[in-house]
C-alpha positions, 0 to 999 in steps of 0.5 A, spaced: 660 790 731 663 797 733 669 801 734 671 801 741 677 805 743 679 802 750 683 808 753 679 813 749 672 815 745 669 812 739 665 816 733 659 811 733 656 813 727 663 813 723 665 807 726 659 803 725 660 796 723 667 796 723 668 791 729 675 794 731 679 794 738 684 800 739 689 800 745 695 804 747 699 803 753 706 806 755 712 802 758 719 802 761 723 798 756 728 796 761 722 794 766 716 792 761 713 786 764 712 782 771 711 775 772 705 772 776 705 767 781 704 762 775 710 765 772 705 768 766 708 774 763 704 781 764 705 788 762 707 793 768 704 800 768 710 805 768 710 808 776 714 814 774 718 817 769 725 818 770 730 823 765 735 819 760 731 813 761 728 809 754 720 809 754 716 806 749 708 806 747 705 800 744 698 801 740 694 795 738 689 795 733 684 789 732 679 788 726 674 783 729 670 784 723 669 779 717 671 785 712 679 787 711 679 794 713 684 800 712 686 805 717 691 811 718 694 811 725 697 818 728 702 817 733 706 822 737 711 822 742 710 826 748 712 834 748 719 835 751 721 828 749 726 825 744 725 820 739 729 813 739 730 809 733 727 814 729 727 821 727 720 822 727 716 825 733 710 824 729 708 819 724 702 817 720 702 809 719 697 806 714 695 800 717 691 794 713 688 789 717 685 783 714 679 780 718 680 777 725 687 780 725 691 784 730 697 789 728 701 792 734 705 799 733 711 801 737 715 807 738 720 809 743 722 816 746 726 819 752 726 825 756 732 829 757 730 834 762 725 833 768 718 837 768 711 836 766 709 834 759 703 832 755 702 827 749 697 829 744 692 823 743 693 818 738 688 817 733 685 812 728 682 815 722 679 812 715 678 815 709 679 822 712 674 821 718 677 820 725 674 814 728 677 814 735 682 818 739 685 816 745 685 820 752 691 825 752 696 823 758 701 828 762 708 825 764 711 828 771 718 826 769 723 826 775 731 827 775 732 821 780 727 816 782 722 818 787 719 812 789 723 806 791 720 799 791 726 794 792 721 788 793 723 786 786 730 785 783 728 789 777 726 795 781 733 794 785 737 794 779 734 800 776 734 804 783 742 803 783 742 806 776 744 800 773 741 798 766 741 791 763 740 789 756 732 787 755 734 780 754 736 779 761 730 783 764 726 777 763 731 772 767 731 777 772 723 777 773 723 770 773 728 770 779 724 775 782 718 771 782 722 765 785 725 769 791 718 771 793 716 764 794 718 763 801 718 756 800 724 755 796 729 758 801 
C-alpha cells in the first residue's frame, strides 16, 4: 500500500503503508458533466474561466487500507477569487476515513475580475507531516467567453449568458446526447 496523490507528489517514506488515494479537480458548476453515447455521466474539464461565474473544486480522498486513518486536508481558493457559500478562503478539514471508504470535499468560488491567477496546492497531512501536495494551478480568467463551442446545448446556453439552475443542466445534457444521435431525426 502507498499514498498516491493523483495530481501531485507523495512522500513515500511518511505515507508508507497508508494505502490512500487523493484527487483534486476543478469544475464549472453550471456545466459540470457531459454524457457519453451510452448516457453515462462523466466529469467535464473546465475549458476556460469567465468572470462572475461560479466554479468548484472537488477533492477526493480514499482509504484503501484496513486501518482507520485521520488526516488534515488544507484547501484554498485561487488568488483573486471570492469564496461562495462560505467566508473562508482557506480551510483545514479534519477527515477520518474508515477502512475502504472515500470522502469528498467541495468548495466554490468565482472570479470578479479578469486576469491570470494562481492557486496554491492542496495538501494532505497526518500528525503534522505533509503526505501529499497537489500541483499548483494557474487560471486564465476572461471577461467574456473566448472559445465558442455550440456543439452542445449547455455550451450554447452558457454562451448566450443564460444560466440555468444546476437541476436543469442534467436534463439539457441528456437532450444534448439525443441531438447528437442523427438516427433520431
